[in-house]
N, C-alpha and C positions, 0 to 999 in steps of 0.2 A: 503493499500499499504505500501510496505518496506520502500519507500522512505521518506514517512511523519513519520513512526516510528522512523526511524533513525535520522532524522532531531529532533523530538521530544526530545529522550532520549539522542543524541550528544549534545543538546545545552543545556540540563536541568543540564548537568556534572557542567559546568563552572557557570550558574547560581546559583547553590547550595552552590560551594565554594565561589562564591562572599559574600551569605547571611551568610556562615558558619564564612567568616572573619569579618562580623559586627554583630556576635553573641553577644547575650547580656549575655551569660553565658557560662561556661566549657560544661554544658551539651546541651545546644543550639548548640554550635560548634560542637560537637560529633554527635548531631543529622542530621546536616546539611551535614556534611562531610559523615555519613553514607548513607546519601540519595544519595550522589554523587557516593557513591561508587556501590550502587545498580544499578543507572541510567547506569554507566560505565559497568556494566556486560549485562544490556539489550542491550546498544550499540554494545557491542563485539557478543551477539547473534544475531542481526540484519546483522552485517557485516559479521558473518559466514554464515548466511543464503543466502545473497547476492552473497559471494563467491561461494558457491555450487550450487545455481542456474544458468540458464541459461538466466537470466533477462538482464545482462549487460556485457560487454566485461571489466568493469572496474577491475582492479588486486589490491584488498585491504589488500594484503599480509602484506605491510608495516605499513598499517592503525592498521590491527589487533595485529601487535606486539606493535605499539604505546599505542594503548588501553590496552593491558596486562599490559604494564608497568605502565599505570596510574591506574590500579586497584590494582597492587601491592604498588604504592606509596600511594593511600589514604586508603587501608586496614591496612598499618602502622602507617600513621597518626592516625587513628581511635584507633586502639589498643594502641598506646603509650598515646594519649588522655585518653582515658579509664584507663590505668594502673595509671595515674598522677593524676586522679581524685581520685581512690580509695586510694590513698596513704595519701591524704590530708584530 
């Protein structure tokens, strides 16, 4: 079901960010943030699928916009962290 997949990927984003913040190393932080980014992309997929289906009347346009921004932020965090890791 789409709802279960959406719940799983959507809640995984925050869980992995929390794990990243408590990371034991910079590499651990980058790894967990990368997973968060991937989960955000999966969440975007499920939201798009939900929007294009006739399964519900819920308008997810604003949520899709929010998840797109979240993906941009997570991608920037990962890239910046990777760059700072290679400089040291």
